[in-house]
Backbone bond lengths (Angstrom), bond angles and torsions (degrees), N, CA, C in turn:
res aa  C-N    CA-C-N  psi(-1)  N-CA   C-N-CA  omega(-1)  CA-C   N-CA-C  phi
1 M - - - 1.445 - - 1.516 109.33 -
2 M 1.321 116.66 126.94 1.466 120.47 -179.71 1.528 109.17 -89.50
3 T 1.287 114.64 138.61 1.460 119.37 177.05 1.509 108.48 -119.21
4 G 1.320 116.19 85.26 1.462 121.14 179.53 1.514 110.56 -88.93
5 R 1.287 115.55 153.29 1.466 119.99 177.53 1.530 108.12 -78.85
6 P 1.318 117.32 124.36 1.467 117.67 177.95 1.517 110.60 -67.31
7 E 1.324 114.92 149.64 1.459 118.56 178.83 1.523 109.32 -70.47
8 T 1.303 114.78 126.55 1.456 120.52 178.19 1.519 108.21 -104.97
9 E 1.320 115.81 168.58 1.465 119.46 177.79 1.526 110.68 -59.62
10 D 1.337 117.16 -37.77 1.463 120.57 179.40 1.531 110.52 -61.21
11 H 1.323 115.80 -41.35 1.459 120.41 -178.83 1.531 110.51 -66.02
12 I 1.319 116.80 -42.42 1.466 121.31 179.25 1.524 110.02 -65.88
13 E 1.333 117.36 -42.38 1.470 120.81 178.82 1.515 110.25 -62.39
14 T 1.332 117.67 -40.54 1.451 121.21 179.66 1.521 110.26 -62.57
15 D 1.324 117.80 -41.32 1.465 121.16 178.12 1.533 110.34 -62.63
16 N 1.328 116.71 -42.99 1.466 120.49 179.16 1.522 111.17 -63.58
17 V 1.329 116.73 -42.18 1.462 120.54 179.92 1.528 109.79 -64.62
18 E 1.315 117.05 -43.46 1.475 120.01 178.85 1.529 110.38 -62.69
19 R 1.331 116.73 -41.14 1.468 120.59 178.88 1.532 110.34 -64.15
20 G 1.336 116.54 -41.45 1.459 121.12 178.17 1.518 112.45 -64.39
21 L 1.336 116.75 -42.21 1.462 120.61 177.87 1.526 111.17 -62.79
22 R 1.311 115.76 -42.55 1.471 120.15 178.76 1.532 110.26 -62.29
23 F 1.340 116.21 -40.96 1.465 120.82 179.00 1.531 110.91 -62.16
24 L 1.345 117.28 -46.32 1.464 119.74 -179.82 1.525 111.72 -65.51
25 D 1.338 116.38 -36.66 1.465 120.23 179.57 1.530 112.10 -68.23
26 E 1.342 116.39 -35.32 1.468 120.30 -172.14 1.529 114.33 -95.25
27 T 1.330 117.71 -18.08 1.457 120.44 -173.92 1.532 110.46 -109.57
28 P 1.315 117.77 117.51 1.477 120.08 179.19 1.525 110.82 -59.55
29 R 1.315 115.61 146.61 1.448 122.12 -177.72 1.528 112.53 -56.31
30 H 1.337 116.96 -39.16 1.462 119.36 -177.05 1.542 111.77 -69.66
31 L 1.324 118.43 -17.30 1.465 121.06 177.49 1.528 112.61 -92.30
32 R 1.337 117.57 -31.36 1.469 119.78 -175.23 1.506 113.40 -94.44
33 G 1.331 117.99 -22.32 1.450 120.66 -177.59 1.524 111.09 78.25
34 P 1.340 117.38 -158.11 1.469 120.40 -179.07 1.541 111.08 -58.37
35 S 1.311 116.10 140.23 1.462 121.86 -171.57 1.520 113.76 -64.46
36 V 1.318 118.60 -50.39 1.464 119.78 -173.66 1.537 111.39 -63.00
37 P 1.331 120.28 -49.19 1.470 118.03 177.06 1.536 112.70 -60.43
38 A 1.319 117.51 -35.94 1.465 120.37 178.81 1.519 110.83 -65.09
39 L 1.333 116.76 -41.92 1.459 120.17 179.05 1.517 111.32 -68.53
40 K 1.317 116.80 -36.62 1.464 119.56 177.91 1.527 111.11 -67.47
41 R 1.338 117.65 -32.50 1.462 120.62 175.37 1.529 110.96 -64.16
42 L 1.336 116.59 -27.49 1.461 121.06 176.54 1.529 112.19 -76.75
43 G 1.331 116.09 -9.40 1.460 120.24 179.14 1.514 114.24 101.86
44 L 1.326 117.56 7.19 1.456 119.32 178.70 1.527 109.94 -77.59
45 S 1.312 115.39 148.72 1.459 120.76 174.49 1.526 108.21 -77.63
46 A 1.319 115.72 168.41 1.467 119.72 177.32 1.533 109.73 -61.28
47 K 1.323 116.50 -39.03 1.471 120.76 179.55 1.524 110.68 -62.37
48 D 1.341 116.78 -46.10 1.465 120.43 179.27 1.526 110.92 -65.31
49 A 1.337 117.18 -40.33 1.469 120.69 179.47 1.528 110.18 -61.21
50 C 1.320 116.81 -41.88 1.474 120.01 178.67 1.518 111.36 -64.42
51 E 1.321 117.04 -39.71 1.462 121.01 177.98 1.533 110.61 -65.17
52 V 1.323 116.87 -41.01 1.463 120.59 177.16 1.516 110.02 -60.38
53 L 1.327 117.48 -46.44 1.463 120.90 -178.82 1.518 112.04 -65.46
54 R 1.331 117.08 -35.62 1.469 120.58 177.68 1.527 110.38 -63.93
55 I 1.328 117.03 -48.53 1.463 121.22 -178.93 1.518 110.50 -67.32
56 H 1.322 117.31 -42.90 1.470 121.13 -179.66 1.531 110.45 -62.70
57 G 1.321 116.59 -41.34 1.472 120.69 177.67 1.514 112.20 -61.56
58 M 1.337 116.62 -41.48 1.478 119.95 177.83 1.520 111.14 -64.88
59 K 1.347 116.72 -40.80 1.459 119.80 177.95 1.519 111.55 -62.96
60 M 1.333 116.75 -41.13 1.457 120.57 -179.47 1.536 110.68 -67.66
61 A 1.331 116.89 -37.03 1.467 120.29 179.33 1.524 111.19 -66.08
62 R 1.319 116.69 -38.65 1.473 120.75 178.38 1.524 111.46 -67.90
63 A 1.340 115.96 -34.36 1.455 120.36 -177.79 1.530 111.80 -75.58
64 G 1.353 115.90 -25.19 1.462 120.06 -175.09 1.449 113.51 -74.99
């Protein structure tokens, strides 16, 4: 009998945030346009898009 962890909302949100971060890292700004509409086109919620932008901003600040 397999005992897998059911997907929770937290797990799904984490996947969306990771997908959004990968998109921002891989897609130049001039190709994607404004970040929030681009992330929403990927299917992210406004909450997930904000989390992606928060994490991405911190990564960019550390790199600068």
